[in-house]
PDB file of N, CA, C and O in Angstrom:
ATOM      1  N   MET A   1       1.288  31.540  -9.184  1.00  0.00           N
ATOM      2  CA  MET A   1       2.283  30.542  -9.522  1.00  0.00           C
ATOM      3  C   MET A   1       3.168  31.116 -10.630  1.00  0.00           C
ATOM      4  O   MET A   1       2.683  31.700 -11.599  1.00  0.00           O
ATOM      5  N   ASP A   2       4.475  30.935 -10.458  1.00  0.00           N
ATOM      6  CA  ASP A   2       5.405  31.485 -11.447  1.00  0.00           C
ATOM      7  C   ASP A   2       5.565  30.555 -12.657  1.00  0.00           C
ATOM      8  O   ASP A   2       5.140  29.400 -12.639  1.00  0.00           O
ATOM      9  N   PHE A   3       6.183  31.089 -13.689  1.00  0.00           N
ATOM     10  CA  PHE A   3       6.345  30.361 -14.950  1.00  0.00           C
ATOM     11  C   PHE A   3       7.103  29.049 -14.759  1.00  0.00           C
ATOM     12  O   PHE A   3       6.740  28.034 -15.354  1.00  0.00           O
ATOM     13  N   ASP A   4       8.150  29.060 -13.936  1.00  0.00           N
ATOM     14  CA  ASP A   4       8.949  27.850 -13.732  1.00  0.00           C
ATOM     15  C   ASP A   4       8.113  26.719 -13.139  1.00  0.00           C
ATOM     16  O   ASP A   4       8.247  25.570 -13.560  1.00  0.00           O
ATOM     17  N   ASN A   5       7.260  27.024 -12.180  1.00  0.00           N
ATOM     18  CA  ASN A   5       6.403  25.991 -11.597  1.00  0.00           C
ATOM     19  C   ASN A   5       5.338  25.512 -12.584  1.00  0.00           C
ATOM     20  O   ASN A   5       5.021  24.323 -12.627  1.00  0.00           O
ATOM     21  N   ILE A   6       4.792  26.426 -13.369  1.00  0.00           N
ATOM     22  CA  ILE A   6       3.819  26.027 -14.395  1.00  0.00           C
ATOM     23  C   ILE A   6       4.495  25.086 -15.396  1.00  0.00           C
ATOM     24  O   ILE A   6       3.945  24.042 -15.748  1.00  0.00           O
ATOM     25  N   LEU A   7       5.679  25.463 -15.844  1.00  0.00           N
ATOM     26  CA  LEU A   7       6.443  24.624 -16.765  1.00  0.00           C
ATOM     27  C   LEU A   7       6.737  23.261 -16.134  1.00  0.00           C
ATOM     28  O   LEU A   7       6.615  22.229 -16.793  1.00  0.00           O
ATOM     29  N   GLY A   8       7.120  23.264 -14.873  1.00  0.00           N
ATOM     30  CA  GLY A   8       7.403  22.018 -14.161  1.00  0.00           C
ATOM     31  C   GLY A   8       6.187  21.123 -14.060  1.00  0.00           C
ATOM     32  O   GLY A   8       6.291  19.914 -14.265  1.00  0.00           O
ATOM     33  N   PHE A   9       5.034  21.693 -13.749  1.00  0.00           N
ATOM     34  CA  PHE A   9       3.809  20.894 -13.645  1.00  0.00           C
ATOM     35  C   PHE A   9       3.379  20.338 -15.007  1.00  0.00           C
ATOM     36  O   PHE A   9       2.884  19.214 -15.088  1.00  0.00           O
ATOM     37  N   ILE A  10       3.564  21.119 -16.071  1.00  0.00           N
ATOM     38  CA  ILE A  10       3.229  20.618 -17.412  1.00  0.00           C
ATOM     39  C   ILE A  10       4.155  19.451 -17.774  1.00  0.00           C
ATOM     40  O   ILE A  10       3.691  18.409 -18.237  1.00  0.00           O
ATOM     41  N   ALA A  11       5.458  19.626 -17.562  1.00  0.00           N
ATOM     42  CA  ALA A  11       6.412  18.553 -17.845  1.00  0.00           C
ATOM     43  C   ALA A  11       6.103  17.321 -16.995  1.00  0.00           C
ATOM     44  O   ALA A  11       6.159  16.192 -17.483  1.00  0.00           O
ATOM     45  N   ALA A  12       5.781  17.543 -15.736  1.00  0.00           N
ATOM     46  CA  ALA A  12       5.458  16.441 -14.834  1.00  0.00           C
ATOM     47  C   ALA A  12       4.214  15.693 -15.299  1.00  0.00           C
ATOM     48  O   ALA A  12       4.173  14.463 -15.264  1.00  0.00           O
ATOM     49  N   ALA A  13       3.215  16.427 -15.728  1.00  0.00           N
ATOM     50  CA  ALA A  13       1.973  15.795 -16.190  1.00  0.00           C
ATOM     51  C   ALA A  13       2.224  14.930 -17.420  1.00  0.00           C
ATOM     52  O   ALA A  13       1.700  13.821 -17.522  1.00  0.00           O
ATOM     53  N   ILE A  14       3.013  15.429 -18.340  1.00  0.00           N
ATOM     54  CA  ILE A  14       3.278  14.682 -19.575  1.00  0.00           C
ATOM     55  C   ILE A  14       4.105  13.432 -19.298  1.00  0.00           C
ATOM     56  O   ILE A  14       3.749  12.348 -19.760  1.00  0.00           O
ATOM     57  N   THR A  15       5.198  13.563 -18.557  1.00  0.00           N
ATOM     58  CA  THR A  15       6.048  12.396 -18.312  1.00  0.00           C
ATOM     59  C   THR A  15       5.378  11.382 -17.401  1.00  0.00           C
ATOM     60  O   THR A  15       5.580  10.179 -17.564  1.00  0.00           O
ATOM     61  N   THR A  16       4.591  11.844 -16.454  1.00  0.00           N
ATOM     62  CA  THR A  16       3.878  10.918 -15.579  1.00  0.00           C
ATOM     63  C   THR A  16       2.781  10.198 -16.344  1.00  0.00           C
ATOM     64  O   THR A  16       2.599   8.992 -16.176  1.00  0.00           O
ATOM     65  N   ALA A  17       2.053  10.915 -17.175  1.00  0.00           N
ATOM     66  CA  ALA A  17       0.978  10.306 -17.971  1.00  0.00           C
ATOM     67  C   ALA A  17       1.517   9.234 -18.914  1.00  0.00           C
ATOM     68  O   ALA A  17       0.788   8.316 -19.289  1.00  0.00           O
ATOM     69  N   ALA A  18       2.777   9.342 -19.295  1.00  0.00           N
ATOM     70  CA  ALA A  18       3.370   8.345 -20.188  1.00  0.00           C
ATOM     71  C   ALA A  18       3.388   6.952 -19.562  1.00  0.00           C
ATOM     72  O   ALA A  18       3.437   5.959 -20.289  1.00  0.00           O
ATOM     73  N   PHE A  19       3.349   6.854 -18.253  1.00  0.00           N
ATOM     74  CA  PHE A  19       3.357   5.555 -17.580  1.00  0.00           C
ATOM     75  C   PHE A  19       1.977   4.921 -17.476  1.00  0.00           C
ATOM     76  O   PHE A  19       1.864   3.724 -17.215  1.00  0.00           O
ATOM     77  N   ILE A  20       0.953   5.692 -17.672  1.00  0.00           N
ATOM     78  CA  ILE A  20      -0.404   5.164 -17.502  1.00  0.00           C
ATOM     79  C   ILE A  20      -0.722   4.043 -18.488  1.00  0.00           C
ATOM     80  O   ILE A  20      -1.254   3.018 -18.061  1.00  0.00           O
ATOM     81  N   PRO A  21      -0.426   4.179 -19.790  1.00  0.00           N
ATOM     82  CA  PRO A  21      -0.744   3.072 -20.701  1.00  0.00           C
ATOM     83  C   PRO A  21      -0.025   1.765 -20.354  1.00  0.00           C
ATOM     84  O   PRO A  21      -0.620   0.691 -20.444  1.00  0.00           O
ATOM     85  N   GLN A  22       1.254   1.848 -19.957  1.00  0.00           N
ATOM     86  CA  GLN A  22       1.992   0.633 -19.610  1.00  0.00           C
ATOM     87  C   GLN A  22       1.427  -0.003 -18.347  1.00  0.00           C
ATOM     88  O   GLN A  22       1.303  -1.225 -18.265  1.00  0.00           O
ATOM     89  N   THR A  23       1.092   0.811 -17.380  1.00  0.00           N
ATOM     90  CA  THR A  23       0.520   0.279 -16.143  1.00  0.00           C
ATOM     91  C   THR A  23      -0.828  -0.365 -16.424  1.00  0.00           C
ATOM     92  O   THR A  23      -1.110  -1.458 -15.933  1.00  0.00           O
ATOM     93  N   TYR A  24      -1.653   0.297 -17.200  1.00  0.00           N
ATOM     94  CA  TYR A  24      -2.970  -0.245 -17.552  1.00  0.00           C
ATOM     95  C   TYR A  24      -2.822  -1.578 -18.290  1.00  0.00           C
ATOM     96  O   TYR A  24      -3.498  -2.556 -17.970  1.00  0.00           O
ATOM     97  N   ARG A  25      -1.930  -1.601 -19.278  1.00  0.00           N
ATOM     98  CA  ARG A  25      -1.711  -2.825 -20.055  1.00  0.00           C
ATOM     99  C   ARG A  25      -1.195  -3.952 -19.159  1.00  0.00           C
ATOM    100  O   ARG A  25      -1.624  -5.099 -19.287  1.00  0.00           O
ATOM    101  N   SER A  26      -0.284  -3.627 -18.265  1.00  0.00           N
ATOM    102  CA  SER A  26       0.271  -4.640 -17.364  1.00  0.00           C
ATOM    103  C   SER A  26      -0.799  -5.217 -16.445  1.00  0.00           C
ATOM    104  O   SER A  26      -0.823  -6.420 -16.189  1.00  0.00           O
ATOM    105  N   ILE A  27      -1.680  -4.358 -15.953  1.00  0.00           N
ATOM    106  CA  ILE A  27      -2.747  -4.812 -15.064  1.00  0.00           C
ATOM    107  C   ILE A  27      -3.762  -5.650 -15.823  1.00  0.00           C
ATOM    108  O   ILE A  27      -4.171  -6.708 -15.344  1.00  0.00           O
ATOM    109  N   THR A  28      -4.171  -5.196 -16.993  1.00  0.00           N
ATOM    110  CA  THR A  28      -5.255  -5.875 -17.707  1.00  0.00           C
ATOM    111  C   THR A  28      -4.810  -7.157 -18.396  1.00  0.00           C
ATOM    112  O   THR A  28      -5.575  -8.120 -18.439  1.00  0.00           O
ATOM    113  N   THR A  29      -3.598  -7.198 -18.935  1.00  0.00           N
ATOM    114  CA  THR A  29      -3.163  -8.391 -19.664  1.00  0.00           C
ATOM    115  C   THR A  29      -2.355  -9.354 -18.801  1.00  0.00           C
ATOM    116  O   THR A  29      -2.275 -10.545 -19.100  1.00  0.00           O
ATOM    117  N   ARG A  30      -1.760  -8.837 -17.735  1.00  0.00           N
ATOM    118  CA  ARG A  30      -0.844  -9.621 -16.892  1.00  0.00           C
ATOM    119  C   ARG A  30       0.332 -10.174 -17.690  1.00  0.00           C
ATOM    120  O   ARG A  30       0.985 -11.127 -17.264  1.00  0.00           O
ATOM    121  N   ASP A  31       0.600  -9.572 -18.850  1.00  0.00           N
ATOM    122  CA  ASP A  31       1.738  -9.965 -19.666  1.00  0.00           C
ATOM    123  C   ASP A  31       2.903  -9.053 -19.330  1.00  0.00           C
ATOM    124  O   ASP A  31       2.967  -7.917 -19.801  1.00  0.00           O
ATOM    125  N   LEU A  32       3.809  -9.543 -18.528  1.00  0.00           N
ATOM    126  CA  LEU A  32       4.960  -8.762 -18.109  1.00  0.00           C
ATOM    127  C   LEU A  32       6.245  -9.295 -18.724  1.00  0.00           C
ATOM    128  O   LEU A  32       7.339  -8.952 -18.277  1.00  0.00           O
ATOM    129  N   SER A  33       6.117 -10.126 -19.739  1.00  0.00           N
ATOM    130  CA  SER A  33       7.284 -10.762 -20.339  1.00  0.00           C
ATOM    131  C   SER A  33       8.250  -9.753 -20.961  1.00  0.00           C
ATOM    132  O   SER A  33       9.453 -10.008 -21.017  1.00  0.00           O
ATOM    133  N   GLY A  34       7.751  -8.634 -21.419  1.00  0.00           N
ATOM    134  CA  GLY A  34       8.604  -7.625 -22.031  1.00  0.00           C
ATOM    135  C   GLY A  34       9.122  -6.585 -21.065  1.00  0.00           C
ATOM    136  O   GLY A  34       9.779  -5.629 -21.476  1.00  0.00           O
ATOM    137  N   ILE A  35       8.837  -6.757 -19.789  1.00  0.00           N
ATOM    138  CA  ILE A  35       9.241  -5.785 -18.769  1.00  0.00           C
ATOM    139  C   ILE A  35      10.518  -6.281 -18.094  1.00  0.00           C
ATOM    140  O   ILE A  35      10.591  -7.435 -17.671  1.00  0.00           O
ATOM    141  N   SER A  36      11.513  -5.418 -17.994  1.00  0.00           N
ATOM    142  CA  SER A  36      12.775  -5.764 -17.359  1.00  0.00           C
ATOM    143  C   SER A  36      12.696  -5.528 -15.851  1.00  0.00           C
ATOM    144  O   SER A  36      12.429  -4.413 -15.402  1.00  0.00           O
ATOM    145  N   LEU A  37      12.930  -6.589 -15.077  1.00  0.00           N
ATOM    146  CA  LEU A  37      12.911  -6.469 -13.620  1.00  0.00           C
ATOM    147  C   LEU A  37      13.993  -5.501 -13.144  1.00  0.00           C
ATOM    148  O   LEU A  37      13.741  -4.651 -12.291  1.00  0.00           O
ATOM    149  N   GLY A  38      15.190  -5.634 -13.694  1.00  0.00           N
ATOM    150  CA  GLY A  38      16.288  -4.749 -13.288  1.00  0.00           C
ATOM    151  C   GLY A  38      15.996  -3.293 -13.570  1.00  0.00           C
ATOM    152  O   GLY A  38      16.263  -2.426 -12.738  1.00  0.00           O
ATOM    153  N   MET A  39      15.446  -3.020 -14.751  1.00  0.00           N
ATOM    154  CA  MET A  39      15.143  -1.644 -15.130  1.00  0.00           C
ATOM    155  C   MET A  39      14.077  -1.058 -14.221  1.00  0.00           C
ATOM    156  O   MET A  39      14.219   0.067 -13.742  1.00  0.00           O
ATOM    157  N   TYR A  40      13.007  -1.813 -13.978  1.00  0.00           N
ATOM    158  CA  TYR A  40      11.933  -1.267 -13.147  1.00  0.00           C
ATOM    159  C   TYR A  40      12.333  -1.159 -11.685  1.00  0.00           C
ATOM    160  O   TYR A  40      11.842  -0.279 -10.979  1.00  0.00           O
ATOM    161  N   THR A  41      13.213  -2.034 -11.215  1.00  0.00           N
ATOM    162  CA  THR A  41      13.724  -1.912  -9.847  1.00  0.00           C
ATOM    163  C   THR A  41      14.541  -0.632  -9.712  1.00  0.00           C
ATOM    164  O   THR A  41      14.332   0.156  -8.790  1.00  0.00           O
ATOM    165  N   ALA A  42      15.471  -0.435 -10.638  1.00  0.00           N
ATOM    166  CA  ALA A  42      16.305   0.768 -10.601  1.00  0.00           C
ATOM    167  C   ALA A  42      15.466   2.027 -10.789  1.00  0.00           C
ATOM    168  O   ALA A  42      15.663   3.021 -10.090  1.00  0.00           O
ATOM    169  N   PHE A  43      14.538   1.984 -11.725  1.00  0.00           N
ATOM    170  CA  PHE A  43      13.708   3.155 -11.998  1.00  0.00           C
ATOM    171  C   PHE A  43      12.859   3.516 -10.781  1.00  0.00           C
ATOM    172  O   PHE A  43      12.789   4.684 -10.397  1.00  0.00           O
ATOM    173  N   THR A  44      12.219   2.528 -10.178  1.00  0.00           N
ATOM    174  CA  THR A  44      11.353   2.788  -9.021  1.00  0.00           C
ATOM    175  C   THR A  44      12.163   3.353  -7.860  1.00  0.00           C
ATOM    176  O   THR A  44      11.710   4.270  -7.175  1.00  0.00           O
ATOM    177  N   PHE A  45      13.358   2.812  -7.634  1.00  0.00           N
ATOM    178  CA  PHE A  45      14.214   3.343  -6.581  1.00  0.00           C
ATOM    179  C   PHE A  45      14.645   4.782  -6.910  1.00  0.00           C
ATOM    180  O   PHE A  45      14.672   5.642  -6.029  1.00  0.00           O
ATOM    181  N   GLY A  46      14.978   5.034  -8.170  1.00  0.00           N
ATOM    182  CA  GLY A  46      15.335   6.390  -8.578  1.00  0.00           C
ATOM    183  C   GLY A  46      14.203   7.377  -8.370  1.00  0.00           C
ATOM    184  O   GLY A  46      14.428   8.504  -7.927  1.00  0.00           O
ATOM    185  N   VAL A  47      12.994   6.962  -8.687  1.00  0.00           N
ATOM    186  CA  VAL A  47      11.826   7.829  -8.473  1.00  0.00           C
ATOM    187  C   VAL A  47      11.646   8.104  -6.980  1.00  0.00           C
ATOM    188  O   VAL A  47      11.313   9.224  -6.590  1.00  0.00           O
ATOM    189  N   PHE A  48      11.863   7.091  -6.153  1.00  0.00           N
ATOM    190  CA  PHE A  48      11.796   7.287  -4.700  1.00  0.00           C
ATOM    191  C   PHE A  48      12.800   8.359  -4.263  1.00  0.00           C
ATOM    192  O   PHE A  48      12.481   9.214  -3.437  1.00  0.00           O
ATOM    193  N   LEU A  49      13.999   8.308  -4.815  1.00  0.00           N
ATOM    194  CA  LEU A  49      15.000   9.328  -4.485  1.00  0.00           C
ATOM    195  C   LEU A  49      14.580  10.710  -4.975  1.00  0.00           C
ATOM    196  O   LEU A  49      14.862  11.708  -4.312  1.00  0.00           O
ATOM    197  N   TRP A  50      13.905  10.785  -6.135  1.00  0.00           N
ATOM    198  CA  TRP A  50      13.372  12.063  -6.604  1.00  0.00           C
ATOM    199  C   TRP A  50      12.336  12.623  -5.626  1.00  0.00           C
ATOM    200  O   TRP A  50      12.261  13.835  -5.423  1.00  0.00           O
ATOM    201  N   ILE A  51      11.543  11.742  -5.025  1.00  0.00           N
ATOM    202  CA  ILE A  51      10.564  12.192  -4.029  1.00  0.00           C
ATOM    203  C   ILE A  51      11.286  12.820  -2.841  1.00  0.00           C
ATOM    204  O   ILE A  51      10.910  13.894  -2.371  1.00  0.00           O
ATOM    205  N   ILE A  52      12.313  12.149  -2.366  1.00  0.00           N
ATOM    206  CA  ILE A  52      13.091  12.706  -1.249  1.00  0.00           C
ATOM    207  C   ILE A  52      13.702  14.051  -1.643  1.00  0.00           C
ATOM    208  O   ILE A  52      13.667  15.009  -0.871  1.00  0.00           O
ATOM    209  N   TYR A  53      14.253  14.108  -2.837  1.00  0.00           N
ATOM    210  CA  TYR A  53      14.828  15.363  -3.335  1.00  0.00           C
ATOM    211  C   TYR A  53      13.763  16.459  -3.401  1.00  0.00           C
ATOM    212  O   TYR A  53      14.005  17.588  -2.974  1.00  0.00           O
ATOM    213  N   GLY A  54      12.592  16.130  -3.933  1.00  0.00           N
ATOM    214  CA  GLY A  54      11.509  17.098  -4.025  1.00  0.00           C
ATOM    215  C   GLY A  54      11.086  17.622  -2.666  1.00  0.00           C
ATOM    216  O   GLY A  54      10.767  18.802  -2.518  1.00  0.00           O
ATOM    217  N   ILE A  55      11.083  16.737  -1.668  1.00  0.00           N
ATOM    218  CA  ILE A  55      10.767  17.160  -0.298  1.00  0.00           C
ATOM    219  C   ILE A  55      11.837  18.119   0.201  1.00  0.00           C
ATOM    220  O   ILE A  55      11.535  19.170   0.766  1.00  0.00           O
ATOM    221  N   ARG A  56      13.088  17.742  -0.015  1.00  0.00           N
ATOM    222  CA  ARG A  56      14.204  18.547   0.497  1.00  0.00           C
ATOM    223  C   ARG A  56      14.252  19.951  -0.107  1.00  0.00           C
ATOM    224  O   ARG A  56      14.594  20.913   0.582  1.00  0.00           O
ATOM    225  N   ILE A  57      13.913  20.069  -1.386  1.00  0.00           N
ATOM    226  CA  ILE A  57      13.977  21.409  -2.003  1.00  0.00           C
ATOM    227  C   ILE A  57      12.612  22.095  -2.035  1.00  0.00           C
ATOM    228  O   ILE A  57      12.508  23.254  -2.436  1.00  0.00           O
ATOM    229  N   GLY A  58      11.563  21.378  -1.611  1.00  0.00           N
ATOM    230  CA  GLY A  58      10.232  21.969  -1.567  1.00  0.00           C
ATOM    231  C   GLY A  58       9.625  22.235  -2.929  1.00  0.00           C
ATOM    232  O   GLY A  58       8.984  23.265  -3.138  1.00  0.00           O
ATOM    233  N   SER A  59       9.822  21.313  -3.856  1.00  0.00           N
ATOM    234  CA  SER A  59       9.322  21.506  -5.219  1.00  0.00           C
ATOM    235  C   SER A  59       8.033  20.721  -5.453  1.00  0.00           C
ATOM    236  O   SER A  59       8.034  19.490  -5.484  1.00  0.00           O
ATOM    237  N   GLY A  60       6.940  21.456  -5.616  1.00  0.00           N
ATOM    238  CA  GLY A  60       5.645  20.835  -5.890  1.00  0.00           C
ATOM    239  C   GLY A  60       5.628  19.989  -7.153  1.00  0.00           C
ATOM    240  O   GLY A  60       5.162  18.851  -7.113  1.00  0.00           O
ATOM    241  N   PRO A  61       6.123  20.511  -8.279  1.00  0.00           N
ATOM    242  CA  PRO A  61       6.098  19.706  -9.507  1.00  0.00           C
ATOM    243  C   PRO A  61       6.878  18.400  -9.380  1.00  0.00           C
ATOM    244  O   PRO A  61       6.421  17.355  -9.843  1.00  0.00           O
ATOM    245  N   ILE A  62       8.039  18.457  -8.759  1.00  0.00           N
ATOM    246  CA  ILE A  62       8.841  17.245  -8.590  1.00  0.00           C
ATOM    247  C   ILE A  62       8.123  16.261  -7.678  1.00  0.00           C
ATOM    248  O   ILE A  62       8.098  15.062  -7.957  1.00  0.00           O
ATOM    249  N   LEU A  63       7.547  16.750  -6.605  1.00  0.00           N
ATOM    250  CA  LEU A  63       6.837  15.861  -5.676  1.00  0.00           C
ATOM    251  C   LEU A  63       5.620  15.211  -6.306  1.00  0.00           C
ATOM    252  O   LEU A  63       5.473  13.990  -6.247  1.00  0.00           O
ATOM    253  N   VAL A  64       4.758  15.995  -6.899  1.00  0.00           N
ATOM    254  CA  VAL A  64       3.520  15.458  -7.470  1.00  0.00           C
ATOM    255  C   VAL A  64       3.830  14.432  -8.554  1.00  0.00           C
ATOM    256  O   VAL A  64       3.283  13.329  -8.551  1.00  0.00           O
ATOM    257  N   ALA A  65       4.704  14.801  -9.474  1.00  0.00           N
ATOM    258  CA  ALA A  65       5.032  13.895 -10.580  1.00  0.00           C
ATOM    259  C   ALA A  65       5.625  12.592 -10.077  1.00  0.00           C
ATOM    260  O   ALA A  65       5.246  11.514 -10.534  1.00  0.00           O
ATOM    261  N   ASN A  66       6.539  12.685  -9.153  1.00  0.00           N
ATOM    262  CA  ASN A  66       7.235  11.483  -8.720  1.00  0.00           C
ATOM    263  C   ASN A  66       6.434  10.628  -7.754  1.00  0.00           C
ATOM    264  O   ASN A  66       6.632   9.414  -7.711  1.00  0.00           O
ATOM    265  N   ILE A  67       5.551  11.210  -6.991  1.00  0.00           N
ATOM    266  CA  ILE A  67       4.665  10.390  -6.149  1.00  0.00           C
ATOM    267  C   ILE A  67       3.740   9.567  -7.037  1.00  0.00           C
ATOM    268  O   ILE A  67       3.541   8.377  -6.795  1.00  0.00           O
ATOM    269  N   ILE A  68       3.178  10.194  -8.059  1.00  0.00           N
ATOM    270  CA  ILE A  68       2.295   9.461  -8.976  1.00  0.00           C
ATOM    271  C   ILE A  68       3.096   8.429  -9.774  1.00  0.00           C
ATOM    272  O   ILE A  68       2.679   7.278  -9.905  1.00  0.00           O
ATOM    273  N   THR A  69       4.242   8.847 -10.302  1.00  0.00           N
ATOM    274  CA  THR A  69       5.077   7.930 -11.078  1.00  0.00           C
ATOM    275  C   THR A  69       5.541   6.763 -10.219  1.00  0.00           C
ATOM    276  O   THR A  69       5.601   5.630 -10.695  1.00  0.00           O
ATOM    277  N   PHE A  70       5.869   7.029  -8.962  1.00  0.00           N
ATOM    278  CA  PHE A  70       6.274   5.950  -8.059  1.00  0.00           C
ATOM    279  C   PHE A  70       5.149   4.923  -7.918  1.00  0.00           C
ATOM    280  O   PHE A  70       5.397   3.719  -7.973  1.00  0.00           O
ATOM    281  N   GLY A  71       3.930   5.391  -7.738  1.00  0.00           N
ATOM    282  CA  GLY A  71       2.800   4.470  -7.634  1.00  0.00           C
ATOM    283  C   GLY A  71       2.627   3.626  -8.880  1.00  0.00           C
ATOM    284  O   GLY A  71       2.382   2.423  -8.790  1.00  0.00           O
ATOM    285  N   LEU A  72       2.753   4.248 -10.040  1.00  0.00           N
ATOM    286  CA  LEU A  72       2.608   3.526 -11.305  1.00  0.00           C
ATOM    287  C   LEU A  72       3.748   2.529 -11.518  1.00  0.00           C
ATOM    288  O   LEU A  72       3.509   1.374 -11.870  1.00  0.00           O
ATOM    289  N   SER A  73       4.977   2.976 -11.305  1.00  0.00           N
ATOM    290  CA  SER A  73       6.112   2.078 -11.544  1.00  0.00           C
ATOM    291  C   SER A  73       6.187   0.985 -10.485  1.00  0.00           C
ATOM    292  O   SER A  73       6.591  -0.137 -10.790  1.00  0.00           O
ATOM    293  N   ALA A  74       5.808   1.287  -9.255  1.00  0.00           N
ATOM    294  CA  ALA A  74       5.790   0.251  -8.207  1.00  0.00           C
ATOM    295  C   ALA A  74       4.734  -0.808  -8.520  1.00  0.00           C
ATOM    296  O   ALA A  74       4.926  -1.986  -8.218  1.00  0.00           O
ATOM    297  N   THR A  75       3.625  -0.393  -9.121  1.00  0.00           N
ATOM    298  CA  THR A  75       2.598  -1.352  -9.531  1.00  0.00           C
ATOM    299  C   THR A  75       3.152  -2.304 -10.583  1.00  0.00           C
ATOM    300  O   THR A  75       2.976  -3.518 -10.480  1.00  0.00           O
ATOM    301  N   ILE A  76       3.816  -1.762 -11.584  1.00  0.00           N
ATOM    302  CA  ILE A  76       4.408  -2.602 -12.630  1.00  0.00           C
ATOM    303  C   ILE A  76       5.485  -3.506 -12.026  1.00  0.00           C
ATOM    304  O   ILE A  76       5.560  -4.687 -12.364  1.00  0.00           O
ATOM    305  N   LEU A  77       6.311  -2.964 -11.140  1.00  0.00           N
ATOM    306  CA  LEU A  77       7.352  -3.764 -10.495  1.00  0.00           C
ATOM    307  C   LEU A  77       6.744  -4.911  -9.694  1.00  0.00           C
ATOM    308  O   LEU A  77       7.221  -6.043  -9.768  1.00  0.00           O
ATOM    309  N   TYR A  78       5.706  -4.623  -8.938  1.00  0.00           N
ATOM    310  CA  TYR A  78       5.019  -5.665  -8.167  1.00  0.00           C
ATOM    311  C   TYR A  78       4.462  -6.752  -9.089  1.00  0.00           C
ATOM    312  O   TYR A  78       4.629  -7.943  -8.829  1.00  0.00           O
ATOM    313  N   LEU A  79       3.803  -6.330 -10.162  1.00  0.00           N
ATOM    314  CA  LEU A  79       3.243  -7.302 -11.104  1.00  0.00           C
ATOM    315  C   LEU A  79       4.336  -8.142 -11.750  1.00  0.00           C
ATOM    316  O   LEU A  79       4.148  -9.338 -11.974  1.00  0.00           O
ATOM    317  N   LYS A  80       5.477  -7.530 -12.052  1.00  0.00           N
ATOM    318  CA  LYS A  80       6.598  -8.267 -12.648  1.00  0.00           C
ATOM    319  C   LYS A  80       7.122  -9.307 -11.668  1.00  0.00           C
ATOM    320  O   LYS A  80       7.387 -10.444 -12.057  1.00  0.00           O
ATOM    321  N   ILE A  81       7.272  -8.938 -10.417  1.00  0.00           N
ATOM    322  CA  ILE A  81       7.745  -9.887  -9.402  1.00  0.00           C
ATOM    323  C   ILE A  81       6.754 -11.033  -9.251  1.00  0.00           C
ATOM    324  O   ILE A  81       7.153 -12.195  -9.173  1.00  0.00           O
ATOM    325  N   GLU A  82       5.473 -10.712  -9.210  1.00  0.00           N
ATOM    326  CA  GLU A  82       4.446 -11.760  -9.120  1.00  0.00           C
ATOM    327  C   GLU A  82       4.476 -12.653 -10.357  1.00  0.00           C
ATOM    328  O   GLU A  82       4.328 -13.870 -10.247  1.00  0.00           O
ATOM    329  N   HIS A  83       4.666 -12.064 -11.519  1.00  0.00           N
ATOM    330  CA  HIS A  83       4.764 -12.823 -12.773  1.00  0.00           C
ATOM    331  C   HIS A  83       5.929 -13.814 -12.692  1.00  0.00           C
ATOM    332  O   HIS A  83       5.789 -14.978 -13.066  1.00  0.00           O
ATOM    333  N   LEU A  84       7.072 -13.344 -12.203  1.00  0.00           N
ATOM    334  CA  LEU A  84       8.241 -14.219 -12.087  1.00  0.00           C
ATOM    335  C   LEU A  84       8.010 -15.322 -11.057  1.00  0.00           C
ATOM    336  O   LEU A  84       8.398 -16.469 -11.278  1.00  0.00           O
ATOM    337  N   ARG A  85       7.384 -14.981  -9.942  1.00  0.00           N
ATOM    338  CA  ARG A  85       7.066 -16.006  -8.924  1.00  0.00           C
ATOM    339  C   ARG A  85       6.140 -17.067  -9.492  1.00  0.00           C
ATOM    340  O   ARG A  85       6.361 -18.263  -9.297  1.00  0.00           O
ATOM    341  N   ASN A  86       5.118 -16.635 -10.183  1.00  0.00           N
ATOM    342  CA  ASN A  86       4.158 -17.584 -10.764  1.00  0.00           C
ATOM    343  C   ASN A  86       4.811 -18.437 -11.842  1.00  0.00           C
ATOM    344  O   ASN A  86       4.522 -19.629 -11.945  1.00  0.00           O
ATOM    345  N   SER A  87       5.688 -17.840 -12.645  1.00  0.00           N
ATOM    346  CA  SER A  87       6.386 -18.598 -13.680  1.00  0.00           C
ATOM    347  C   SER A  87       7.331 -19.610 -13.052  1.00  0.00           C
ATOM    348  O   SER A  87       7.455 -20.738 -13.529  1.00  0.00           O
ATOM    349  N   ASP A  88       7.995 -19.199 -11.979  1.00  0.00           N
ATOM    350  CA  ASP A  88       8.935 -20.071 -11.299  1.00  0.00           C
ATOM    351  C   ASP A  88       8.218 -21.243 -10.644  1.00  0.00           C
ATOM    352  O   ASP A  88       8.742 -22.357 -10.634  1.00  0.00           O
ATOM    353  N   GLN A  89       7.033 -21.013 -10.099  1.00  0.00           N
ATOM    354  CA  GLN A  89       6.279 -22.061  -9.424  1.00  0.00           C
ATOM    355  C   GLN A  89       5.789 -23.123 -10.396  1.00  0.00           C
ATOM    356  O   GLN A  89       5.605 -24.277 -10.009  1.00  0.00           O
ATOM    357  N   LYS A  90       5.578 -22.754 -11.641  1.00  0.00           N
ATOM    358  CA  LYS A  90       5.114 -23.710 -12.642  1.00  0.00           C
ATOM    359  C   LYS A  90       6.162 -24.776 -12.934  1.00  0.00           C
ATOM    360  O   LYS A  90       5.834 -25.877 -13.378  1.00  0.00           O
ATOM    361  N   TYR A  91       7.425 -24.441 -12.680  1.00  0.00           N
ATOM    362  CA  TYR A  91       8.504 -25.356 -13.021  1.00  0.00           C
ATOM    363  C   TYR A  91       9.032 -26.127 -11.807  1.00  0.00           C
ATOM    364  O   TYR A  91      10.017 -26.856 -11.927  1.00  0.00           O
ATOM    365  N   HIS A  92       8.403 -25.981 -10.659  1.00  0.00           N
ATOM    366  CA  HIS A  92       8.828 -26.708  -9.452  1.00  0.00           C
ATOM    367  C   HIS A  92       7.842 -27.770  -9.080  1.00  0.00           C
ATOM    368  O   HIS A  92       8.040 -28.478  -8.092  1.00  0.00           O
TER     369      HIS A  92
END
């Protein structure tokens, strides 16, 4: 493996790992009040596009990081949507 791929995998590991605490907190507390629906929608879609890009250029670091990040951010997005649905139902 060349230096560029090693560097890419290290960067991918660090930036992807940064989402783990937020995902864990969101799952365990179910407190999504501080999470922006618009931001997580845009971010999750952007990560999906990074996956497509990684496939197109054949980049392992981009693919691995973004597949994992997509799973983490999609989890938070799902929980946020459920939080909003549950909050909305309380007022109907």
